[in-house]
N, C-alpha and C positions, 0 to 999 in steps of 0.2 A: 504494500500500500504506500502511496506517495506520502512524503512528509508534508507538513503544513506549508513549509517554505516552498517546496516543489509545486504544491497546488497553487500557491499565490503567484508564482512565476508563470506557470502554465496559463492560468486564467488571464494574467496580464498580457502575455504574448498573444493570446487569441483575440483579446478585446482591443488592445492598442496597436499591435503590429499587424495583425491580420484583418483588423477593422470589422470584426464580427459583432453582431448585436449581443446584448446580455442573454437574450433568449437562446441564441445559437450557441453561445459558450456553455450555457446550462445544459443543453442537449448533448454536447460533446463530452462534458465532464460528468454527466449523469446526476446533476444536482438541480435544485430549484433556481429560478431567476433571482429571487431575493438573496439566496446564498451567494450567487455570483457578485451581486452588488456589495455584499459584506466583504467578500474576498478582495474586491478592487479597492474598497476603502482601506482595508487592512494593509494591502500592498503599498498604498501611498503612505500610510502611517509608519510602516516599517522601512521606508526608503527604497523599496524594491522598484517602485515607480516614482519618478520625479517629473512633475509637469512644469514646463517652462513656457511662460507667455512672452513671446518676442515682441516687445514694444520699443519704439524708438526712444522713449523716455523710460528709464528704469525707475521703478517706484518701490518704496518700502511698504509692503502690504500690512505688516504688523503695526507699524506706526500710524498708517492711514486708518486702520480699524480703531486703534486706541483714541486717536483724535476725534474721529466721528462719534464713537460711543461716549467718550468722556465729556465732550462738549455739547452733545445732543444735536449734532448737525445732520442735515439731509445727506451730506456726503463730504468726504475729505480725501485728498490725494497728497501724499508726501513724496516728493521727488528725491530719489536716492543720489548720494554723492556729495562731495565737498567742492564748493566753487567760490570764486570771488562774489561779492554782492551783486555786481552787474550781471555776471554770468548766471548766478542762481535765479535772478529775476527772469532772465531770458528763458531758462529751462522750465521754470514754473509757468511762464506764459505759453510755452509750447505745450505743456501738459493741459493748460486751460483751453487751448484751441482743440486738442484731442477731446477734451470733455465736452466742449460745445457741440461737437459732432453727434453726441449722444442725446442732446436735449433740444437743439434748435429745430424748429419746423417752420414751414412757409407761413408768412403772415404774422410772425412774432414781432415784438418790439424790444429792442435792446437799449439799455440806458448805460451811459458811461460819463466820465469826467475828463480830467487831464492828468498829465504826469507820465513817468517812464513806463508804468504798467500798461495803461491804454496805448501808449506809443508802440511798445513792443507787440502787444496783441494785434494792433492794427497792421503792423508790418507782416506778421506771421499769417494773419487771415488773408492778406493780399497775395502772399507767396503761395498759399495753399488753397486758393479759391476754387480750383478745379475739383478738390476733394468734397466740396459741399454742393449738393444738387438742390440748392435753395434759392429762392427769390422772394421779392416783396417783403423783406425784413426791414422795418424802419429803425432808425437810430436817433436817440434823444440825447442831446447834451444837457446834463442834469444840473449843471452849475456854471456860473459865468466864467469869463476868460482870465487866465493868468496875466496875459499881456506882457510876458517876460522877454519877448523878442525871438522866441523859437517856436514857430508854428507847428513843428512836429510833435511837441508835447502839449499843445493847447487844444481846448475842447472843440473849437470850430473845425479845425483841420481833421481831427480824429473822427468826429461824427460824419463829416462829408466822405472821408475815405472808406469808413466802414459801410456806410449806406451804399456806396458805389460797388463795394465787394458783393453785397447781397441784393443788389437791384431794387433797393427800397428808397424811401424818402428820408431826408435828414431834417432835424429840427434843432436850430441853434439858439443860443442866448447871446446876443450881441451886446454884452455888458460886462463890466469888470466883476470879479469875484465879490469884492466888498465895495460899499459906498460908506461915506463917513457920517451921514446924518439921516435921521428918521424921515425927514421931508423928501430927500433924494430917493431914499429906499421906496417910499410909498409911490412916488411918481414913476420910478422904473418898473415896479411890480404892476403898475396899472397900464403899462404899455401893452397894446393888444398882442404883439408878436411874442413878447416875453411871457405874458399871461397864458397864451395858448400853449407855448412850449412847456411851461411848468405844469399846466394841467395834464398834459400827456405824460410828464415825468412821474406823476403819481401812479401810473398804471403800466409801467414797463413789465414785461414778462421775465427778462433776464437783465441783471445789473452786473457789470464787470467793474470791480473797484480795486485800485491800489489802496493801501492803508497808510495814512500819513502819521508820522510821529513828530515829536518836538525836539529831535536831536538837532545838531547844528547844521545839518544839510537839508532841513525841511524845505520843500518846494515853495511854501508860502514865504519863507524868508528870502530865498533866492530871487523870488519875483518882486521883493520889496514891500510885501504886505506886513511883514513882521521885521523887527530888528532884535538885537540881543536883549534889550530891556523888556520889550513886549513879550517875546518868547519866554524869557525867564519868569516874567510875571504870571503867565499862563501855567507854567510848570509849578510855581509856588502855590497856585490856587488849586492844583490837583489835576491839571490837564494830562490825559494819558495818550491821546491821539486825535486824529481828525479824519472825517469823511465828509465829502461834499463841502469842504472848507469850514465845517462846523466842528469845533472842539468838543470833546466829551471826557468825562472823568473815568476813574477806574471801575465804576459801576455801570458805565455806558450812558450816564445822564448827560444831556447836552449842556454846555456851558456858554454863557453869553460873553461877548467881547465888547469892551468899551469902544465906541466910535467905529465899530465894524459890523455892518449889516449885510448879510449874505444875500446875493442875488442868485437864488438857486432853490432847488427842491429841498424840502425838509428831510431830516434823517428818517422820519416816519415812512417816507416813500420807499426806503430800502426794505422795510418790513413787509410791504405790500407785494414785492416781487416774488414770483414763484421760485426763482433761483437768484439769490443775492450772493455773488461769488467774490470772495476776497482772495486776491493773489498777492503773496508777499514772501519775503525771505529774510534770513539772518536773525539771530537771537535777540538783537537789540530792538527788534520790532515786536517782541512778545507781548509787552504790556499793552501796546496800542491794539494789536490784533485780538488779544484775549478780552479786553474791555469792549471792543466792538461786538464780539460774539455775545458777551453778557448783556449788551444793550439790545440784542436781537436784530442787529443791522446786517449780519452776515449769516447765511445758513449753509454755505459751502466754503471750504477752505482749500486752497491749493498752495502748498508751502514747501520749503526745503526741510531737510532733516534737522538742521540746527534750530530752526524756528519751532518745528514740531516738538522737539525735546524740551525747549524752553517753555512752550505752552503747557506741556504736561507737568512741568515743575510748578507752574502757577496753579494749575488745577489741583495738584497735591496739596499745596499750601492752603487752598480753599476747601480742602476736604472732599473733593469730588470723586476721588478714588479711595477705596477702602484699604 
């Protein structure tokens, strides 16, 4: 009589190498189909069978599972490997485009903002456009422009290019991110074009977001909206990160800024999206990303291993894992 190991090997050979069905394997081995299923599971557990998924982006499946379950997300993808910050962002954006292929359908509406994550996503979508058999996907610029002199990272250019990739309409906010007075804010928000775009921003199906932090390289400071004093003041008040140019604290509660009125969609709009996808990398982003998840602004994370491990450390400190 064959040993159990021999039986595991033979069942695996028939099923994986000869491409027989479990019912056909059962007939050859003289056992039931459920017994074949149990043998195949045991063969994987014993390492007799190793299943490799050949993906252009290597992912850490265990960390992905831990992040998804611990943070209560719809989904999470952790990109495997150690990279510089810029390269890690690129790899996470490549994984985000792969993920988009599983959720996008014709007629959807995508919301985005500005920064290096939307820029990289835009470029990858353009390069891989032929992989998407999609059309009529509209793109909404959800917050005003940085106006920092680089159109590649600004919202107007990104929305236009993404809409062109998907054969849809684009809706822009031709206004700065912030205005300094309540009167200007009310006048801008009452402009028909801005009002119409922001109305649409409340009902996007998919939001792709980079997550801002208040380190010394924040895009808001590079664009001149913050200086060292104002940035440090926000940090001292408990600011953890920013989305849609709106700062929030460690609990995900939005914080108000003096003389800074946001021309853009509210943070609440990200909670309305079916998929609100945060793409980020590096351990220094952990507090910003973790707090955004606590606020309910992101329900999918695509991150690198360094950030994933730092997020789990924060979750442990919060007692989210036993």
